[in-house]
Structures are given as structure tokens and as C-alpha cells.
C-alpha beads as a LAMMPS data file, in Angstrom:
LAMMPS data file: protein, C-alpha beads

88 atoms
87 bonds

1 atom types
1 bond types

-500.0 500.0 xlo xhi
-500.0 500.0 ylo yhi
-500.0 500.0 zlo zhi

Masses

1 110.0

Atoms # bond

1 1 1 -266.971 -37.829 -146.209
2 1 1 -263.889 -38.985 -148.353
3 1 1 -263.501 -40.676 -151.352
4 1 1 -261.013 -43.257 -151.664
5 1 1 -259.333 -45.434 -154.163
6 1 1 -259.300 -48.759 -154.703
7 1 1 -255.523 -50.115 -155.230
8 1 1 -254.418 -52.936 -157.676
9 1 1 -255.391 -55.754 -155.770
10 1 1 -259.135 -54.100 -154.888
11 1 1 -257.724 -52.891 -151.723
12 1 1 -259.186 -49.752 -149.594
13 1 1 -257.396 -48.128 -146.978
14 1 1 -259.642 -46.556 -144.238
15 1 1 -257.952 -42.978 -143.231
16 1 1 -256.799 -42.805 -139.797
17 1 1 -259.080 -40.262 -138.655
18 1 1 -262.486 -42.401 -139.642
19 1 1 -260.626 -45.401 -138.157
20 1 1 -260.171 -43.760 -134.861
21 1 1 -263.779 -42.121 -135.207
22 1 1 -265.356 -45.224 -135.659
23 1 1 -262.898 -47.328 -133.279
24 1 1 -261.845 -49.829 -136.309
25 1 1 -258.931 -51.811 -135.007
26 1 1 -257.996 -54.480 -137.061
27 1 1 -261.526 -56.528 -138.561
28 1 1 -264.440 -55.041 -139.844
29 1 1 -267.545 -56.542 -141.197
30 1 1 -268.574 -55.689 -144.729
31 1 1 -272.001 -56.332 -145.897
32 1 1 -273.119 -55.670 -149.236
33 1 1 -276.342 -53.354 -148.896
34 1 1 -277.057 -53.642 -152.537
35 1 1 -276.020 -49.803 -153.635
36 1 1 -273.512 -49.782 -151.150
37 1 1 -271.252 -51.540 -148.317
38 1 1 -271.621 -51.320 -145.186
39 1 1 -268.561 -51.565 -142.757
40 1 1 -269.317 -52.592 -139.321
41 1 1 -266.330 -52.529 -136.772
42 1 1 -265.728 -55.844 -135.093
43 1 1 -263.659 -55.920 -131.755
44 1 1 -260.637 -57.379 -131.330
45 1 1 -261.890 -59.754 -128.692
46 1 1 -265.397 -60.525 -128.707
47 1 1 -265.567 -62.041 -125.346
48 1 1 -264.503 -58.520 -124.084
49 1 1 -268.021 -57.243 -125.514
50 1 1 -269.611 -59.706 -123.552
51 1 1 -267.805 -59.399 -120.395
52 1 1 -270.582 -59.026 -117.874
53 1 1 -273.562 -60.011 -119.938
54 1 1 -274.268 -63.438 -118.647
55 1 1 -274.998 -63.857 -114.554
56 1 1 -273.593 -67.001 -114.345
57 1 1 -274.524 -67.211 -110.422
58 1 1 -277.879 -68.159 -111.891
59 1 1 -278.809 -72.137 -112.478
60 1 1 -278.394 -73.540 -116.257
61 1 1 -281.689 -74.281 -116.025
62 1 1 -282.984 -71.224 -115.171
63 1 1 -280.815 -69.512 -117.764
64 1 1 -281.803 -72.202 -120.248
65 1 1 -285.740 -71.164 -119.466
66 1 1 -285.092 -67.574 -119.907
67 1 1 -283.390 -67.809 -123.261
68 1 1 -286.700 -70.071 -124.247
69 1 1 -289.141 -67.522 -123.074
70 1 1 -287.283 -65.018 -125.072
71 1 1 -287.314 -67.031 -128.044
72 1 1 -291.466 -67.791 -127.451
73 1 1 -291.878 -63.781 -127.133
74 1 1 -289.874 -62.683 -130.196
75 1 1 -291.147 -65.794 -132.121
76 1 1 -294.767 -64.544 -131.557
77 1 1 -294.057 -61.146 -132.285
78 1 1 -293.022 -62.131 -135.684
79 1 1 -296.275 -63.759 -136.332
80 1 1 -298.394 -60.701 -136.019
81 1 1 -296.060 -59.148 -138.329
82 1 1 -296.920 -58.806 -141.949
83 1 1 -294.540 -57.807 -144.481
84 1 1 -294.964 -56.722 -148.157
85 1 1 -292.346 -56.650 -150.606
86 1 1 -292.365 -53.961 -153.367
87 1 1 -290.714 -56.298 -156.351
88 1 1 -290.408 -53.573 -158.882

Bonds

1 1 1 2
2 1 2 3
3 1 3 4
4 1 4 5
5 1 5 6
6 1 6 7
7 1 7 8
8 1 8 9
9 1 9 10
10 1 10 11
11 1 11 12
12 1 12 13
13 1 13 14
14 1 14 15
15 1 15 16
16 1 16 17
17 1 17 18
18 1 18 19
19 1 19 20
20 1 20 21
21 1 21 22
22 1 22 23
23 1 23 24
24 1 24 25
25 1 25 26
26 1 26 27
27 1 27 28
28 1 28 29
29 1 29 30
30 1 30 31
31 1 31 32
32 1 32 33
33 1 33 34
34 1 34 35
35 1 35 36
36 1 36 37
37 1 37 38
38 1 38 39
39 1 39 40
40 1 40 41
41 1 41 42
42 1 42 43
43 1 43 44
44 1 44 45
45 1 45 46
46 1 46 47
47 1 47 48
48 1 48 49
49 1 49 50
50 1 50 51
51 1 51 52
52 1 52 53
53 1 53 54
54 1 54 55
55 1 55 56
56 1 56 57
57 1 57 58
58 1 58 59
59 1 59 60
60 1 60 61
61 1 61 62
62 1 62 63
63 1 63 64
64 1 64 65
65 1 65 66
66 1 66 67
67 1 67 68
68 1 68 69
69 1 69 70
70 1 70 71
71 1 71 72
72 1 72 73
73 1 73 74
74 1 74 75
75 1 75 76
76 1 76 77
77 1 77 78
78 1 78 79
79 1 79 80
80 1 80 81
81 1 81 82
82 1 82 83
83 1 83 84
84 1 84 85
85 1 85 86
86 1 86 87
87 1 87 88
């Protein structure tokens, strides 16, 4: 854990040990999580993360059908889910 200070422009410097431990390069996503911030490292090359994720040997129609089936399964799963919010 580190206590950090903002500079006069509101910038925050993440210590080198934390950047190395979290593999933070140049870009991060900062998410407002209500009472705290989440800092998520972003890859310097987003396509590098996807390397090998797609099997492009399959025909486009088959890839599209797989995506549609996956979306249908996800949608059906969400229909069964009941979410109750506590507004207090």
C-alpha cells in the first residue's frame, strides 16, 4: 500500500515498484467505483492480446454463427437472473 499525493495539476505518479508489479506500461483505464478508483493496466498493443484468440481458418459464416449462439446463451442466462437493488 502506498499513500500518494496529487501534483498541482491533479496528476498522480504511480511508484515504479507498483507499475512493474502490475505490468503497467503507458496507459491505464481509471474507473470511478464510487468511494474509490480502480486502475486497470491497458496493453500497449491491444491486438497483441488477441493474438491466437481467433481461428481464422474457419469460414466467416461459421464464426458468425458461433458468435450468435454465444450471444443467445448469454441473453438467455440474463433473462433468468433477478437483480434487486438496495437504494438506501
